[in-house]
C-alpha positions as CSV (number, residue, x, y, z in Angstrom):
1,M,-24.2,3.6,-0.2
2,C,-26.9,5.3,-2.4
3,P,-28.5,3.9,-5.8
4,G,-27.1,6.5,-8.2
5,K,-23.6,5.9,-6.5
6,T,-23.9,2.2,-6.8
7,L,-25.0,2.4,-10.5
8,E,-22.2,4.6,-11.2
9,A,-19.3,2.8,-9.3
10,K,-20.7,-0.8,-11.3
11,K,-20.6,1.6,-14.9
12,L,-17.1,2.5,-13.5
13,G,-16.2,-1.0,-13.4
14,K,-17.4,-2.3,-16.9
15,E,-15.8,1.2,-18.4
16,I,-12.8,-0.4,-16.6
17,D,-13.3,-4.0,-17.9
18,A,-13.7,-3.1,-21.3
19,I,-10.4,-0.9,-21.0
20,L,-8.5,-4.0,-20.4
21,L,-9.8,-6.2,-22.3
22,T,-9.4,-4.3,-25.4
23,I,-5.3,-4.1,-24.2
24,V,-5.5,-7.7,-23.5
25,R,-7.0,-8.8,-27.3
26,A,-4.7,-6.0,-28.7
27,R,-1.9,-8.0,-27.2
28,K,-3.0,-11.5,-28.3
29,S,-3.6,-11.0,-31.6
30,S,-0.2,-9.1,-32.0
31,N,2.9,-11.6,-33.1
32,D,4.8,-11.0,-30.0
33,R,1.8,-12.1,-27.5
34,C,3.8,-13.2,-24.4
35,G,7.5,-12.1,-25.6
36,Q,7.5,-8.4,-24.0
37,K,9.0,-9.1,-20.3
38,D,5.8,-6.6,-18.4
39,L,3.1,-7.7,-16.3
40,L,0.5,-8.1,-19.0
41,G,3.4,-11.2,-21.0
42,L,3.5,-13.0,-18.0
43,L,0.1,-13.3,-17.1
44,L,-0.6,-14.2,-20.9
45,Q,1.8,-16.8,-20.0
46,E,-0.1,-18.3,-17.8
47,N,-3.5,-17.7,-20.2
48,G,-2.7,-20.6,-22.6
49,V,-3.7,-24.2,-22.4
50,D,0.5,-24.8,-21.8
51,G,0.6,-22.2,-18.5
52,R,3.4,-22.6,-16.9
53,L,2.1,-23.5,-13.6
54,G,-0.3,-26.6,-15.6
55,K,-3.7,-24.6,-15.1
56,M,-5.0,-21.9,-17.7
57,L,-5.4,-18.5,-16.2
58,T,-8.5,-17.6,-17.5
59,T,-9.3,-13.8,-19.7
60,R,-11.6,-13.1,-16.4
61,E,-8.6,-13.9,-14.0
62,L,-6.3,-12.1,-15.9
63,V,-8.2,-8.6,-16.2
64,D,-8.6,-9.2,-12.8
65,E,-4.9,-9.8,-11.8
66,C,-4.4,-6.4,-13.7
67,K,-6.6,-4.4,-11.9
68,T,-5.4,-5.7,-8.8
69,F,-1.7,-4.4,-9.4
70,F,-3.0,-1.2,-11.7
71,F,-5.1,0.2,-8.1
72,G,-2.9,-1.5,-5.7
73,G,0.4,-0.4,-7.2
74,H,-0.8,2.7,-7.6
75,E,-2.8,4.6,-5.2
76,T,-1.7,2.5,-1.9
77,T,1.3,4.2,-2.1
78,A,0.4,7.4,-3.3
79,L,-2.3,7.9,-0.5
80,A,1.4,6.0,1.9
81,L,3.0,9.2,0.5
82,S,0.5,12.0,1.2
83,W,-0.1,11.2,4.8
84,T,3.7,10.9,5.0
85,L,3.9,14.7,4.1
86,L,1.4,15.3,7.0
87,L,2.8,13.6,9.5
88,L,6.6,14.9,8.1
89,A,4.5,18.7,7.7
90,R,4.1,18.4,11.3
91,H,7.2,17.0,12.8
92,P,9.7,19.1,11.2
93,E,12.7,17.6,12.8
94,W,11.9,14.3,11.1
95,Q,12.1,16.2,7.6
96,N,15.6,16.7,8.8
97,H,17.0,13.2,10.4
98,L,15.9,11.9,6.8
99,R,17.4,14.4,4.4
100,E,20.7,14.1,6.8
101,E,20.5,10.4,6.4
102,I,19.8,10.7,2.5
103,R,23.0,13.4,2.5
104,G,25.0,10.1,4.1
105,V,24.1,7.9,1.6
106,T,23.9,9.5,-2.0
107,G,25.9,11.9,-0.9
108,D,25.3,14.2,-3.7
109,K,24.4,12.2,-6.1
110,E,20.9,11.1,-7.1
111,I,19.3,8.5,-5.5
112,D,19.1,5.0,-7.0
113,F,18.1,1.9,-6.4
114,T,21.4,-0.1,-4.8
115,K,20.9,2.5,-2.0
116,L,17.7,2.4,-0.7
117,A,17.6,-0.4,1.6
118,G,20.7,2.0,3.5
119,L,17.7,4.5,4.3
120,K,17.1,3.1,7.4
121,K,15.2,6.4,9.1
122,M,12.7,6.6,6.1
123,G,12.2,2.5,6.6
124,W,11.2,3.6,10.0
125,V,8.5,6.6,9.0
126,M,6.9,4.4,6.4
127,N,6.2,1.5,8.6
128,E,4.8,4.2,11.8
129,V,3.0,5.6,8.6
130,L,1.5,2.4,7.5
131,R,0.6,2.1,11.6
132,L,-1.1,5.3,11.8
133,Y,-2.5,5.7,8.2
134,S,-3.0,2.1,6.7
135,P,-4.1,2.5,3.0
136,A,-5.8,-0.9,3.5
137,P,-7.5,-0.5,6.5
138,N,-8.7,-3.9,6.5
139,V,-7.5,-7.4,5.3
140,Q,-9.8,-10.8,4.2
141,R,-9.6,-14.4,4.5
142,Q,-12.2,-16.9,4.1
143,A,-11.7,-20.1,6.0
144,R,-11.6,-23.4,4.0
145,E,-12.5,-25.3,7.0
146,D,-14.5,-25.6,10.0
147,I,-12.0,-23.7,12.6
148,Q,-12.3,-23.9,16.4
149,V,-10.9,-21.1,18.0
150,D,-11.6,-21.6,22.0
151,D,-15.4,-21.8,22.7
152,L,-15.9,-20.4,18.7
153,V,-16.3,-22.6,15.7
154,I,-16.4,-20.4,12.8
155,P,-17.9,-22.5,9.6
156,N,-16.2,-23.3,6.3
157,G,-16.8,-21.4,3.8
158,T,-17.0,-18.0,6.3
159,N,-15.5,-14.6,5.3
160,M,-13.6,-12.5,7.6
161,W,-12.5,-9.0,7.9
162,I,-9.5,-8.4,10.1
163,D,-9.8,-3.9,11.5
164,V,-6.3,-3.2,10.7
165,V,-7.1,0.6,11.8
166,A,-8.3,-0.8,14.9
167,M,-5.2,-3.5,15.7
168,H,-3.1,-0.3,15.0
169,H,-4.3,1.7,17.1
170,D,-4.8,-0.6,20.0
171,P,-3.4,0.5,23.4
172,K,-3.3,-3.4,24.8
173,L,-1.0,-4.3,21.7
174,W,0.7,-1.0,21.7
175,G,1.2,0.7,24.9
176,D,-0.5,4.3,25.5
177,D,1.7,6.4,22.9
178,V,-0.5,4.0,20.3
179,N,-2.0,7.5,19.0
180,E,1.4,9.4,18.6
181,F,3.6,9.7,15.5
182,K,7.3,7.7,17.0
183,P,9.1,6.1,14.0
184,E,11.7,5.1,16.8
185,R,9.8,2.5,17.9
186,F,10.8,0.5,14.8
187,K,14.4,1.0,15.3
188,D,15.4,-2.2,16.8
189,D,11.8,-4.1,16.2
190,L,10.7,-5.3,12.8
191,Y,6.9,-5.3,14.2
192,G,7.2,-1.5,16.2
193,G,7.6,-3.1,19.6
194,C,3.9,-4.3,19.4
195,K,3.0,-7.1,21.5
196,H,2.0,-9.7,19.0
197,K,3.5,-9.9,15.5
198,M,0.2,-10.5,14.2
199,G,-0.8,-6.7,15.2
200,F,1.2,-5.2,12.6
201,L,-0.5,-6.3,9.2
202,P,0.1,-3.1,6.6
203,F,0.5,-5.5,3.8
204,G,-1.5,-8.2,5.1
205,F,0.2,-11.8,6.5
206,G,1.0,-15.3,5.2
207,G,1.0,-17.0,2.0
208,R,-1.7,-13.9,0.6
209,M,0.7,-11.2,2.0
210,C,0.3,-8.1,-0.7
211,I,2.2,-9.3,-3.4
212,G,3.5,-5.6,-4.5
213,R,5.1,-4.8,-0.6
214,N,8.6,-4.7,-2.2
215,L,7.2,-2.5,-5.0
216,T,5.5,-0.1,-2.3
217,M,8.7,0.0,-0.5
218,M,10.7,1.1,-4.0
219,E,8.3,3.7,-4.9
220,Y,8.2,5.2,-1.2
221,K,11.5,5.8,-0.9
222,I,12.7,6.9,-4.0
223,V,9.3,9.7,-4.4
224,L,10.3,10.5,-0.5
225,T,13.7,11.6,-1.1
226,L,13.5,13.2,-4.4
227,V,10.8,15.6,-2.3
228,L,12.7,15.9,0.9
229,T,16.0,17.1,-1.3
230,R,14.2,19.5,-2.9
231,F,11.1,20.8,-0.9
232,S,10.2,21.5,2.6
233,F,6.7,21.5,4.0
234,S,4.4,22.9,6.8
235,I,0.5,22.0,7.3
236,S,-1.9,24.9,5.5
237,P,-4.1,26.9,7.7
238,S,-7.0,25.6,5.5
239,Y,-6.6,21.7,5.9
240,S,-8.8,19.9,8.0
241,H,-8.2,16.4,9.4
242,S,-10.9,14.2,8.4
243,P,-9.7,10.5,7.5
244,A,-12.2,8.5,5.9
245,I,-12.7,5.5,4.9
246,V,-13.4,5.0,1.2
247,L,-12.2,1.4,0.1
248,S,-8.7,2.5,1.2
249,L,-8.4,5.0,4.0
250,R,-7.5,8.8,2.7
251,P,-7.9,12.5,3.8
252,S,-11.5,13.0,3.2
253,N,-11.0,16.7,2.8
254,G,-7.7,16.8,0.7
255,L,-4.6,17.7,2.2
256,P,-2.9,21.4,1.6
257,L,0.4,22.0,2.1
258,I,2.5,24.8,2.4
259,V,5.6,23.4,0.2
260,T,8.9,25.6,-0.1
261,P,11.8,24.9,-2.6
262,L,14.9,24.1,-0.3
């Protein structure tokens, strides 16, 4: 990263911290600092000396948690939907499959939370999109003790980065059709037929799995249902396929589509 961009990023980070600190201080000074049933209210309950978990959450940690939810809960879902629209534009038959499923689940009514679980094929599509274009391209873990892996010793404190994009495109794990869009691979298999259950990691794994996983699935299905029942779409001739990792995996040249009302 060039020095100018680094300084710009640091400046932006400070501005975001300042905005969140202003919001936190305003809520702290109000008469109802913990009464509001939202994320900030829950975090403020742990910010006091009598936090329910027995450990005080510092203001720095509170701000960091807000940033995690804000960025993780917005950008990654938006990118997953963007890549989905691209793949559905390339495979219009799957637009039709999903519209048929939506009609079968909702009838003539608007989608509601209680019916989201019935959108099975949409779940397959989501998993296949997250496999091919995972918005979170890597997972980080830190060794808390020395770990022996065959002949390799991983020292305590080592930071490890797991390349999710590479794993999701490894033919040794997924087969020769690894680069093909085939949502049906997730029909009867939670891991899409991957030869190792740890080969599919769109939300991480273990106790540190993405806390927003269920929220992402809910947002994804609701938004995609609203789009598919109102529009059909195809790829614009001006589209240039150029995925790039800039913290997250995104279309670096944008994603122009031709959208037609139904």
